[in-house]
Every structure is written in C-alpha cells, then in structure tokens.
C-alpha positions in Angstrom: 0.1 0.0 0.2 2.6 2.5 -1.1 0.2 5.4 -0.8 -3.3 5.3 0.8 -6.3 4.7 -1.8 -4.0 2.9 -4.5 -5.2 -0.7 -3.8 -9.0 0.1 -3.6 -9.5 -0.5 -7.1 -7.1 -3.6 -7.7 -8.7 -7.1 -8.5 -5.8 -9.4 -6.6 -4.1 -9.1 -3.7 -0.3 -8.4 -3.9 1.9 -11.0 -2.4 3.2 -8.9 0.1 -0.2 -8.6 1.9 -0.7 -12.5 1.5 -0.9 -13.9 5.0 0.3 -17.5 6.1 -2.5 -20.3 6.1 -2.4 -20.2 10.1 -2.9 -16.7 10.1 -5.4 -15.8 7.8 -9.3 -15.1 8.9 -12.0 -17.7 9.3 -14.5 -17.2 6.6 -17.4 -17.4 9.2 -17.2 -15.5 12.2 -20.1 -15.0 14.6 -21.4 -11.4 15.8 -21.0 -11.1 19.5 -24.6 -10.7 21.1 -23.6 -10.5 24.8 -20.6 -7.8 24.2 -21.6 -5.3 27.1 -23.5 -2.0 25.9 -23.0 0.4 28.5 -25.7 3.3 28.7 -24.0 6.3 30.3 -27.8 7.5 30.9 -28.1 5.4 34.0 -27.3 6.4 37.3 -23.6 6.6 38.1 -23.8 3.3 40.5 -25.2 1.3 37.8 -22.7 2.1 35.3 -19.8 1.3 37.8 -21.1 -2.0 38.3 -21.9 -2.9 34.5 -18.1 -1.6 33.6 -16.8 -3.5 36.4 -18.3 -6.8 35.2 -17.7 -6.1 31.3 -13.9 -5.2 32.3 -13.5 -8.4 34.3 -15.3 -10.7 31.8 -14.5 -9.0 28.4 -11.8 -6.4 28.6 -13.7 -4.6 26.0 -17.3 -2.9 25.9 -19.2 -0.4 24.0 -20.6 3.1 25.4 -23.5 5.1 24.1 -25.1 8.3 25.6 -21.4 9.0 26.6 -21.5 12.9 26.0 -19.5 13.2 22.9 -21.7 15.1 20.4 -23.0 12.8 17.7 -22.4 15.8 15.3 -18.7 15.9 16.4 -18.4 12.2 16.0 -19.7 12.3 12.6 -17.3 15.3 11.5 -14.3 13.7 12.6 -15.0 11.0 10.6 -15.7 13.1 7.4 -12.2 15.3 7.7 -10.6 11.7 7.9 -12.5 10.3 5.1 -11.4 13.5 3.1 -7.9 13.2 4.2 -7.4 10.0 2.8 -9.1 10.7 -0.2 -6.6 13.5 -1.2 -3.9 12.9 -3.8 -0.8 11.4 -2.9 1.3 14.6 -2.8 -1.2 16.3 -0.4 0.1 13.2 2.2 3.7 12.8 1.1 4.7 15.4 3.7 3.8 12.9 6.3 6.5 10.5 5.3 9.9 10.8 6.2 12.5 11.0 3.7 9.8 10.1 1.2 9.9 6.7 2.8 6.7 5.0 4.8 7.5 5.5 8.6 8.7 2.9 11.0 6.7 2.7 14.5 9.6 2.7 17.2 9.6 3.1 21.0 10.0 6.7 21.3 6.7 7.8 19.1 6.7 11.4 18.1 3.6 13.2 18.8 3.8 15.0 15.4 1.6 13.5 12.4 2.8 10.8 10.5 1.4 8.5 8.0 2.3 4.5 8.3 1.9 2.4 5.0 4.2 -0.5 4.5 5.6 -0.3 7.7 2.3 -2.0 8.9 4.0 -5.5 9.1 2.7 -8.5 11.0 5.6 -8.9 14.1 7.3 -11.6 12.5 7.3 -9.2 9.0 5.8 -12.3 7.2 3.3 -10.2 5.4 1.7 -6.3 5.3 -1.4 -5.5 7.2 -3.9 -4.1 4.6 -4.2 -0.6 6.4 -2.8 2.7 5.9 -2.6 4.8 9.1 -2.3 8.4 10.1 -0.8 9.2 13.8 -0.4 11.8 16.1 -0.4 13.4 19.5 -3.9 14.8 20.7 -2.7 16.3 24.1 -1.4 18.5 25.2 -2.9 20.7 22.2 -0.1 22.9 22.0 0.5 24.9 18.5 3.9 23.1 17.7 1.5 19.7 17.8 -1.3 21.0 16.3 0.8 22.6 13.4 2.3 19.1 12.5 -1.3 18.0 12.1 -2.8 18.1 8.1 -4.0 21.4 6.7 -6.0 19.7 4.4 -8.8 19.2 4.6 -9.4 23.0 6.0 -11.4 21.9 8.9 -9.1 19.0 10.2 -7.6 20.8 12.8 -10.4 22.4 14.4 -12.7 19.4 14.6 -10.0 17.0 15.6 -9.2 19.5 18.2 -12.6 19.5 19.7 -12.7 15.7 19.3 -9.7 15.2 21.3 -10.6 17.0 24.3 -14.0 15.2 24.3 -12.8 11.8 23.9 -10.3 12.6 26.9 -13.1 13.8 29.2 -14.6 10.5 28.2 -11.6 8.3 28.8 -11.2 10.2 32.5 -14.7 9.5 33.2 -14.7 5.6 32.7 -11.5 5.4 34.5 -12.6 7.0 37.6 -15.7 4.3 37.3 -13.2 1.6 37.2 -11.3 3.2 40.1 -14.3 2.9 41.9 -15.1 -0.6 41.1 -11.4 -2.0 42.1 -11.3 0.3 45.2 -8.5 2.7 44.1 -8.5 6.3 44.8 -10.4 8.7 42.1 -7.7 9.8 39.6 -5.4 6.8 40.2 -5.5 5.9 36.7 -4.9 9.1 35.1 -1.8 11.5 35.7 1.5 9.3 34.3 -0.8 6.5 33.2 -2.6 8.6 30.5 0.0 11.6 29.8 0.3 10.8 26.3 -2.6 10.8 24.0 -2.4 9.2 20.5 -4.7 9.3 17.6 -4.4 6.7 15.1 -6.9 6.9 12.4 -6.7 3.5 10.1 -8.0 3.3 6.5 -8.7 -0.1 5.4 -9.6 0.1 1.7 -11.6 -2.4 -0.3 -10.0 -5.6 -0.3 -9.8 -8.2 -3.3 -9.0 -11.3 -1.2 -10.3 -10.4 2.4 -9.9 -14.1 3.6 -6.0 -14.0 2.5 -5.1 -11.1 4.8 -6.0 -9.2 7.7 -6.2 -5.4 8.6 -4.5 -5.9 11.7 -3.4 -9.4 13.4 -4.6 -10.2 16.7 -2.7 -8.6 19.4 -3.6 -6.7 22.9 -2.9 -2.8 22.9 0.1 -1.9 24.7 -1.1 1.1 26.5 -3.8 1.7 29.6 -7.0 2.3 27.4 -8.2 2.8 24.0 -11.1 4.6 22.9 -12.4 3.3 19.4 -14.7 5.2 16.8 -16.0 2.6 14.1 -18.8 3.1 11.6 -18.6 -0.2 9.5 -17.8 -3.9 10.8 -14.3 -5.0 10.8 -13.3 -5.3 14.5 -13.5 -8.7 16.2 -12.2 -9.9 19.9 -11.0 -13.1 21.3 -13.3 -14.3 23.8 -12.4 -16.5 27.0 -13.2 -19.3 25.1 -10.7 -18.7 22.4 -13.2 -17.9 19.9 -13.2 -15.0 17.7 -16.2 -12.7 17.9 -17.1 -9.8 15.9 -18.0 -6.3 17.6 -21.1 -5.1 15.9 -20.8 -1.3 15.2 -23.5 0.9 17.1 -24.3 4.4 15.6 -22.5 6.9 17.8 -21.1 4.6 20.0 -17.3 3.9 21.2 -15.7 0.8 21.9 -13.3 0.7 24.9 -10.5 -1.6 25.0 -8.4 -2.1 27.9 -4.7 -2.9 27.3 -2.0 -4.8 28.7 -0.9 -1.9 30.9 -4.4 -2.2 32.7 -3.5 -6.0 33.2 -0.4 -5.1 35.2 -1.8 -1.9 37.1 -4.6 -4.0 38.2 -2.5 -7.1 38.7 -4.6 -8.9 36.6 -8.0 -8.1 38.0 -8.9 -7.2 34.7 -7.0 -7.8 31.6 -6.8 -6.4 28.1 -8.5 -7.6 25.3 -6.9 -9.3 22.2 -8.4 -8.0 19.0 -7.9 -8.0 15.4 -9.6 -6.4 12.2 -10.4 -8.1 9.1 -10.9 -6.4 5.7 -13.9 -6.5 3.5 -14.5 -6.7 -0.3 -17.7 -4.6 -0.1 -16.2 -1.3 1.6 -13.7 1.0 2.6 -13.5 1.3 6.4 -12.2 3.9 8.4 -12.0 3.7 12.2 -10.6 6.3 14.6 -8.6 4.9 17.7 -7.6 7.1 20.5 -4.7 5.6 22.7 -4.2 6.8 26.3 -0.6 6.0 27.0 2.0 6.1 30.0 4.8 8.7 29.8 7.9 6.8 28.4 9.4 7.2 32.0 6.6 6.1 34.0 7.2 3.0 36.2 4.2 0.4 35.6 3.8 -1.8 38.2 0.5 -3.4 40.4 -1.3 -0.7 42.3 -0.4 -1.3 45.9 -4.2 -1.3 47.1 -4.6 -4.5 44.9 -1.6 -6.4 46.5 -2.0 -8.8 49.6 -0.8 -12.1 50.7 -3.7 -13.8 48.9 -2.8 -11.7 45.9 0.9 -11.2 45.3 1.9 -9.0 42.5 1.8 -10.8 39.2 4.5 -8.6 38.1 7.9 -6.9 38.6 8.0 -2.8 38.1 9.4 -1.6 34.6 9.7 1.5 32.8 6.8 2.1 30.0 9.4 3.1 27.3 11.3 -0.2 27.8 8.2 -2.6 27.7 7.1 -0.9 24.7 10.2 -1.6 22.7 9.8 -5.1 23.5 6.2 -5.0 22.4 7.3 -4.0 19.1 10.2 -6.2 18.7 8.4 -9.5 19.8 4.9 -10.8 19.5 2.4 -8.5 20.3 1.9 -9.4 24.0 5.4 -11.2 24.6 6.8 -7.9 25.4 4.9 -8.1 28.9 5.8 -11.9 29.7 9.4 -10.9 30.4 7.8 -8.7 33.5 5.8 -11.5 35.0 6.9 -12.8 38.3 
C-alpha cells in the first residue's frame, strides 16, 4: 500500500499482503450478542457495576449516551475520509525522507503516515491498512501545526474531538477506580499522559480471507477509545473464539490494554482483538490511545496486592516495555515482566 487508496481498485491481492495459512481469518465469525453495551444515561452506581463486570469478563465494551456530541463524531469521521481521499502528493509530507515511517518506541507526537511499515510482528506479511497518527494532548501550537492542513477543517474538528474523548476516558477510568477500590484519579496522571490518535484506513480488499487489516494483539497502553462506523473489529473471547464487534451508531468501543492488566494485577485483563477487511466497502476507524509517559514506572497498584494476591508483575519503565512489545509478538513484551 505505497500510498493510501491505491489498492481500493485492484482486482488481486499483491503477494506482500498474503498472510500465512495459519494466520488467515476464518470465513465465518459470529457477531457477539452479549458484548456489553453500557448506557451512560443510567445512574452512576449502575454504570460502575456494569463497567466492572465488562472489564472483568471481556476487557472491552461499548458505551452510548456518553456525552461526546454525535455531530462531532460524524464531522471527525468526515474529515478523515477526506484526508485519506487526498492526492498522494498532499500526503507525502507525512512520510520521512519520502519513505513510510517505522513505528518505534519513542513515538513522535507529530503527525506521521504509516503504510508499508504496518507489518505483522514476524514481518511475514503487510497488513491491509494505512494509518495517520499524531498526538492529541496537550494541544499546543507546535503539535497542532504538525497536523494536516487539508482538509481545511481538520485541525479545528480534531482538536475538539480530542478534548471530548479525553474527558470520556477520564470519566470511565474514574468509574473503574471505584470498581477496583482505587482512589479517584489513580489511573490518570502519568498513566494517560500521552494521547495518540491513530486513524486507520482499510481499503476494499479483493481477497479478505487471505489477509488482515490488523493481526490479533492486545494494545500496549492503558486504555483505547475506538470509533467505528462499519464492521471489521473482532475480539478473542475467553473460550479462544473470535467474535465480531457489531458497530453501533454513535457508540465508542472501550478496550483495555496490557498496561491495565499490570496495574490491576490481572483483576482486569486487556482484550485481544484484530481487524478483518471487506470486499464490499472501505472502512475507517479512529483509535485514541491513552498511554503512560515513557519514564513512568508500571507496576501493580499497591491497593490490589495482599498475601492472598501477591504482585503478578515486577516494575518496569513503560518505554522499555514498549520497545520489547514492538520487537516481539504482540503481547510477548509483557511476559518477561511476569513474576
């Protein structure tokens, strides 16, 4: 996928995108009917109880009536569709030295475009995906000026979106704190100091059963807030079966990451998920990653450690773990810190 949108009209799958047989998606994956959908219009104590159960049983859930304006969600999706539809020369500035960017441990907050670097961990094949990534907190001039100038409303719309999504994430994290018995605000501060928005474009794929948009993985960060308007997201349930996550209008999918597994001392574990492609439509998803500062020490919360429940992980710096995460299989980076 040398430039975004170039593969949307191809009638065959280039060899570099063909996955090994054992990593190809199943032709039939059931849509999950019991994935929690949490209505934020309910009383707080009900929401806390439902979030607690969803985090423990699934590691992901959907939220509705969450307070982020529907019009803002629609406008953000609109400007991203317009960005990915731009001519290649308008997107060239987001490459480094004219080449696709590599995802590295010291991710720059400035806007970058990822294409051919979207490879499976073992480098066996390239995922069918283009990604625009940049920081969205704090919204200082230097950061925002690195964002796309086209479409003209991009900076205005995405700035508003970033603030609203951060407020939502903090609200959810406070409710999780209540369910775990942690002080309010414990999961904020250094644990969500960095906020990165990855906008992922999945072109129509001529052979969706021969490749993946993203392979099965657990996010490295604390929590992810995902907006999707078309089907493609799947997660691995406790029984080891892939289940489809049906898009809901104006909902967000909340996904716990590996850092959450550590901080909660495995009380709540991150969700393994992947993205499949479609022969019938292009798809865009907007993933906002709430990530610790590189120097943050990640360890189980002391309030969740006891004689009966000793720590499951030894402390480590987030930047050290993230480097291992990128060089190993998706969750193998965490295994070396297990006790």
